[in-house]
Kinemage of the C-alpha trace (Angstrom):
@kinemage 1
@onewidth
@group {chain A} dominant
@subgroup {mainchain}
@vectorlist {calphas} color= white
{ca unk a 1} P 46.820 4.261 -0.894
{ca unk a 2} L 43.392 5.655 -2.091
{ca unk a 3} L 41.414 3.939 -4.709
{ca unk a 4} L 41.312 4.992 -8.272
{ca unk a 5} L 37.940 6.397 -9.138
{ca unk a 6} L 38.454 6.156 -12.731
{ca unk a 7} L 40.120 4.259 -15.698
{ca unk a 8} L 42.649 6.180 -17.762
{ca unk a 9} L 39.664 6.839 -20.465
{ca unk a 10} L 37.880 8.709 -17.871
{ca unk a 11} L 35.229 6.161 -17.842
{ca unk a 12} L 33.840 5.153 -14.263
{ca unk a 13} L 35.115 1.688 -12.505
{ca unk a 14} L 33.119 -1.185 -11.780
{ca unk a 15} L 33.332 0.061 -8.139
{ca unk a 16} L 32.657 3.628 -8.734
{ca unk a 17} L 29.136 2.621 -10.885
{ca unk a 18} L 28.049 0.287 -8.319
{ca unk a 19} L 28.579 2.910 -5.518
{ca unk a 20} L 26.583 5.527 -7.992
{ca unk a 21} L 23.619 2.525 -8.164
{ca unk a 22} L 23.460 2.118 -4.580
{ca unk a 23} L 22.974 5.828 -3.745
{ca unk a 24} L 20.679 5.931 -6.164
{ca unk a 25} L 18.475 3.056 -5.420
{ca unk a 26} L 15.105 3.767 -3.900
{ca unk a 27} L 13.638 3.031 -0.274
{ca unk a 28} L 10.359 1.460 -0.373
{ca unk a 29} L 8.138 1.373 3.088
{ca unk a 30} L 5.763 -1.119 3.132
{ca unk a 31} L 3.257 -0.610 5.824
{ca unk a 32} L 1.540 -4.028 7.113
{ca unk a 33} L -1.518 -2.928 9.067
{ca unk a 34} L -2.832 -5.527 11.620
{ca unk a 35} L -5.905 -6.334 13.661
{ca unk a 36} L -6.661 -9.750 14.978
{ca unk a 37} L -4.097 -12.115 12.124
{ca unk a 38} L -2.651 -14.196 14.548
{ca unk a 39} L -3.385 -17.082 11.676
{ca unk a 40} L -1.800 -15.242 8.630
{ca unk a 41} L 0.523 -12.633 9.733
{ca unk a 42} L 3.691 -14.675 9.917
{ca unk a 43} L 3.099 -16.490 6.248
{ca unk a 44} L 2.353 -12.989 5.449
{ca unk a 45} L 5.853 -11.524 6.673
{ca unk a 46} L 7.591 -14.824 4.888
{ca unk a 47} L 5.960 -13.817 1.589
{ca unk a 48} L 7.733 -10.093 2.281
{ca unk a 49} L 10.971 -11.408 2.817
{ca unk a 50} L 10.738 -13.723 -0.085
{ca unk a 51} L 9.980 -11.074 -2.790
{ca unk a 52} L 12.541 -9.600 -4.899
{ca unk a 53} L 12.523 -6.310 -6.007
{ca unk a 54} L 15.328 -3.565 -7.339
{ca unk a 55} L 14.870 -1.154 -4.414
{ca unk a 56} L 15.330 -1.077 -0.785
{ca unk a 57} L 12.951 -2.257 1.536
{ca unk a 58} L 11.683 -1.754 4.992
{ca unk a 59} L 8.459 -3.133 6.532
{ca unk a 60} L 6.656 -1.544 8.956
{ca unk a 61} L 3.866 -3.747 10.785
{ca unk a 62} L 1.142 -1.720 12.870
{ca unk a 63} L -0.827 -4.090 14.977
{ca unk a 64} L -3.932 -2.195 15.917
{ca unk a 65} L -4.679 -3.246 18.972
{ca unk a 66} L -5.262 -7.153 18.785
{ca unk a 67} L -6.791 -9.361 21.034
{ca unk a 68} L -6.528 -12.691 19.482
{ca unk a 69} L -2.401 -13.135 20.618
{ca unk a 70} L -1.077 -11.345 16.749
{ca unk a 71} L 1.057 -9.348 19.180
{ca unk a 72} L 3.310 -12.817 20.421
{ca unk a 73} L 3.765 -13.704 16.576
{ca unk a 74} L 4.945 -10.284 15.818
{ca unk a 75} L 7.215 -10.091 18.466
{ca unk a 76} L 9.055 -13.015 17.159
{ca unk a 77} L 9.170 -11.859 13.773
{ca unk a 78} L 10.704 -8.285 14.440
{ca unk a 79} L 13.819 -7.927 13.369
{ca unk a 80} L 16.304 -5.249 11.822
{ca unk a 81} L 13.993 -5.602 8.496
{ca unk a 82} L 10.679 -5.749 10.369
{ca unk a 83} L 9.503 -2.971 12.539
{ca unk a 84} L 6.552 -3.458 14.750
{ca unk a 85} L 4.226 -0.676 16.491
{ca unk a 86} L 1.461 -0.698 18.585
{ca unk a 87} L -2.132 1.002 19.299
{ca unk a 88} L -2.939 0.046 22.255
{ca unk a 89} L -6.424 -0.054 21.440
{ca unk a 90} L -8.528 -0.848 18.067
{ca unk a 91} L -8.790 2.476 15.724
{ca unk a 92} L -8.974 1.316 12.369
{ca unk a 93} L -7.320 0.626 9.290
{ca unk a 94} L -6.871 3.929 8.379
{ca unk a 95} L -5.552 4.907 11.642
{ca unk a 96} L -2.782 2.259 11.690
{ca unk a 97} L -1.952 3.206 8.173
{ca unk a 98} L -1.502 6.784 9.122
{ca unk a 99} L 0.535 5.654 11.957
{ca unk a 100} L 2.617 3.518 9.695
{ca unk a 101} L 3.082 6.326 6.989
{ca unk a 102} L 4.676 8.802 10.457
{ca unk a 103} L 7.156 6.270 10.987
{ca unk a 104} L 8.364 5.244 7.355
{ca unk a 105} L 11.458 6.711 6.085
{ca unk a 106} L 11.047 5.727 1.896
{ca unk a 107} L 10.560 7.341 -0.760
{ca unk a 108} L 8.328 5.116 -1.924
{ca unk a 109} L 4.824 3.744 0.282
{ca unk a 110} L 3.069 0.847 -0.120
{ca unk a 111} L 0.215 -0.759 1.813
{ca unk a 112} L 0.085 -4.555 2.614
{ca unk a 113} L -2.902 -6.160 4.007
{ca unk a 114} L -1.707 -8.890 6.404
{ca unk a 115} L -4.715 -11.483 5.221
{ca unk a 116} L -3.284 -13.361 2.596
{ca unk a 117} L -5.563 -11.771 -0.248
{ca unk a 118} L -2.553 -9.936 -1.554
{ca unk a 119} L 0.198 -11.564 -2.775
{ca unk a 120} L 3.866 -9.603 -2.125
{ca unk a 121} L 4.838 -11.336 -5.667
{ca unk a 122} L 2.983 -8.340 -7.410
{ca unk a 123} L 5.451 -5.500 -5.907
{ca unk a 124} L 7.285 -5.973 -9.294
{ca unk a 125} L 4.090 -5.040 -11.341
{ca unk a 126} L 3.274 -2.273 -9.289
{ca unk a 127} L 7.277 -0.549 -9.038
{ca unk a 128} L 7.596 -1.012 -12.417
{ca unk a 129} L 5.457 2.106 -13.826
{ca unk a 130} L 6.903 4.330 -10.831
{ca unk a 131} L 10.677 2.921 -11.429
{ca unk a 132} L 10.394 4.069 -15.351
{ca unk a 133} L 9.177 7.353 -14.729
{ca unk a 134} L 5.479 6.350 -15.911
{ca unk a 135} L 3.443 7.214 -13.215
{ca unk a 136} L 3.283 8.536 -9.590
{ca unk a 137} L 0.618 6.394 -8.212
{ca unk a 138} L -0.063 2.967 -9.071
{ca unk a 139} L -2.995 0.808 -7.866
{ca unk a 140} L -3.197 -2.971 -8.140
{ca unk a 141} L -6.760 -3.830 -9.680
{ca unk a 142} L -8.264 -6.824 -8.649
{ca unk a 143} L -10.527 -6.925 -11.654
{ca unk a 144} L -8.112 -7.317 -14.668
{ca unk a 145} L -5.645 -9.941 -12.859
{ca unk a 146} L -6.252 -13.566 -12.349
{ca unk a 147} L -8.268 -13.824 -9.018
{ca unk a 148} L -10.559 -16.000 -6.796
{ca unk a 149} L -14.083 -14.386 -7.769
{ca unk a 150} L -15.442 -12.437 -4.813
{ca unk a 151} L -19.159 -13.112 -3.519
{ca unk a 152} L -21.675 -11.208 -5.473
{ca unk a 153} L -22.170 -8.448 -2.769
{ca unk a 154} L -18.661 -7.755 -2.420
{ca unk a 155} L -18.249 -7.622 -6.257
{ca unk a 156} L -21.037 -5.091 -6.573
{ca unk a 157} L -20.045 -2.940 -4.148
{ca unk a 158} L -16.494 -2.577 -5.286
{ca unk a 159} L -17.622 -2.075 -9.200
{ca unk a 160} L -19.897 0.399 -7.511
{ca unk a 161} L -17.440 2.469 -5.565
{ca unk a 162} L -15.476 2.526 -8.703
{ca unk a 163} L -17.965 3.676 -10.889
{ca unk a 164} L -18.896 6.682 -8.375
{ca unk a 165} L -15.339 7.733 -8.224
{ca unk a 166} L -15.090 7.697 -11.716
{ca unk a 167} L -18.029 10.033 -12.204
{ca unk a 168} L -17.556 12.009 -9.242
{ca unk a 169} L -13.528 12.599 -10.145
{ca unk a 170} L -13.431 12.176 -14.247
{ca unk a 171} L -11.176 9.211 -13.817
{ca unk a 172} L -11.508 5.447 -15.429
{ca unk a 173} L -10.422 3.547 -12.358
{ca unk a 174} L -11.268 -0.284 -12.075
{ca unk a 175} L -10.725 -0.534 -8.249
{ca unk a 176} L -10.700 2.005 -6.101
{ca unk a 177} L -11.173 -0.046 -3.133
{ca unk a 178} L -7.825 -2.162 -3.885
{ca unk a 179} L -5.471 -2.376 -0.957
{ca unk a 180} L -2.449 -2.299 -3.191
{ca unk a 181} L -2.080 1.399 -3.311
{ca unk a 182} L 1.425 2.722 -4.365
{ca unk a 183} L 2.502 6.271 -3.795
{ca unk a 184} L 5.654 8.297 -4.763
{ca unk a 185} L 6.033 10.178 -1.336
{ca unk a 186} L 6.011 13.618 -2.975
{ca unk a 187} L 2.709 12.958 -3.882
{ca unk a 188} L 1.238 12.805 -0.261
{ca unk a 189} L 3.463 16.000 1.014
{ca unk a 190} L 0.348 18.396 2.476
{ca unk a 191} L -2.393 15.678 2.284
{ca unk a 192} L -3.527 15.154 5.624
{ca unk a 193} L -5.472 11.777 6.201
{ca unk a 194} L -8.401 11.895 8.724
{ca unk a 195} L -10.060 8.700 8.120
{ca unk a 196} L -9.735 5.916 10.648
{ca unk a 197} L -11.542 3.159 8.829
{ca unk a 198} L -11.874 1.456 6.001
{ca unk a 199} L -12.816 4.832 4.374
{ca unk a 200} L -9.425 5.569 4.466
{ca unk a 201} L -9.311 3.728 0.621
{ca unk a 202} L -11.818 6.539 -0.654
{ca unk a 203} L -10.253 9.765 0.811
{ca unk a 204} L -6.933 9.154 -0.318
{ca unk a 205} L -7.876 8.089 -4.020
{ca unk a 206} L -10.107 11.341 -3.714
{ca unk a 207} L -7.312 14.018 -2.390
{ca unk a 208} L -4.476 12.457 -4.819
{ca unk a 209} L -7.241 12.709 -7.605
{ca unk a 210} L -7.963 16.179 -6.842
{ca unk a 211} L -4.583 17.166 -6.529
{ca unk a 212} L -4.403 16.352 -10.268
{ca unk a 213} L -2.670 13.105 -10.016
{ca unk a 214} L -3.422 10.416 -12.480
{ca unk a 215} L -3.700 6.946 -11.161
{ca unk a 216} L -1.813 3.808 -13.053
{ca unk a 217} L -3.555 0.744 -12.583
{ca unk a 218} L -1.866 -2.435 -12.855
{ca unk a 219} L -3.354 -6.055 -12.851
{ca unk a 220} L -2.328 -8.034 -9.643
{ca unk a 221} L -3.842 -11.595 -8.124
{ca unk a 222} L -6.417 -11.465 -5.671
{ca unk a 223} L -7.640 -14.701 -3.409
{ca unk a 224} L -10.530 -13.196 -1.454
{ca unk a 225} L -11.547 -14.214 1.735
{ca unk a 226} L -15.068 -14.110 3.136
{ca unk a 227} L -16.484 -13.423 6.602
{ca unk a 228} L -16.620 -16.586 7.903
{ca unk a 229} L -12.873 -16.597 7.031
{ca unk a 230} L -12.058 -13.440 8.981
{ca unk a 231} L -12.822 -10.698 6.406
{ca unk a 232} L -13.772 -7.573 8.235
{ca unk a 233} L -14.956 -5.239 5.713
{ca unk a 234} L -18.747 -5.208 5.273
{ca unk a 235} L -21.680 -3.352 3.573
{ca unk a 236} L -21.862 -0.746 6.309
{ca unk a 237} L -17.913 0.159 5.146
{ca unk a 238} L -19.508 0.211 1.579
{ca unk a 239} L -21.785 3.048 2.983
{ca unk a 240} L -18.898 4.948 4.571
{ca unk a 241} L -16.537 4.806 1.277
{ca unk a 242} L -19.419 6.229 -0.530
{ca unk a 243} L -20.141 9.436 2.218
{ca unk a 244} L -16.455 9.696 1.692
{ca unk a 245} L -16.314 9.933 -1.811
{ca unk a 246} L -18.973 12.590 -1.794
{ca unk a 247} L -17.536 14.145 0.732
{ca unk a 248} L -13.935 14.782 -0.387
{ca unk a 249} L -15.151 15.997 -3.698
{ca unk a 250} L -17.502 18.943 -2.303
{ca unk a 251} L -15.172 20.062 0.663
{ca unk a 252} L -12.004 21.773 0.090
{ca unk a 253} L -8.842 20.105 0.442
{ca unk a 254} L -5.358 21.200 1.351
{ca unk a 255} L -3.427 23.415 -0.979
């Protein structure tokens, strides 16, 4: 016998309501670029699996040519919820994110570093503005939430790059370089990312802003590492970011 689809008064049954809710659930694709993070990557995946969010989640880990045994750790972690993609040689964070984006199925895209600086428990904060229709792009700001203070040069560099972004693109961001960037996929349609390294951050920000999207910021927690603890970004990457901000402000972008 066919199951009834409604009550006598025409209202949906609980089963029908549940089916409608499930059919409208959004899929969040979490892209995790990894390079030589053997010590931290398993804990990051554990935290990812533990977080409770009101969307379905797929995790795409991109091993960017690691040489420290990260590949062996990832082999043990991969399952139906975590896909592992591999670059045979190190190409850079931007290249790894591009690979992840190309493989992603979700209508929401989020970048998650594998170094324990960013906590997946902040995902609900990032998702809330998009799920409520208040934004299409959400960044997690390290400067408005609780944090382990950065070393002075890192603090100055990040604040300076955010200031340059605000001046060039007429915005008021506090943290352009944050890892936590969440996009409705439609925002990225037609945008081609060229950057292979850490200049992914200013490039994607510049192109989104030039397309007229306003970036919504929410406070996140932050536990920054230093070079001695494995942090890979240096002052040279800051110079590259500055060049990218200037380049993408004054060059033609995709229509």
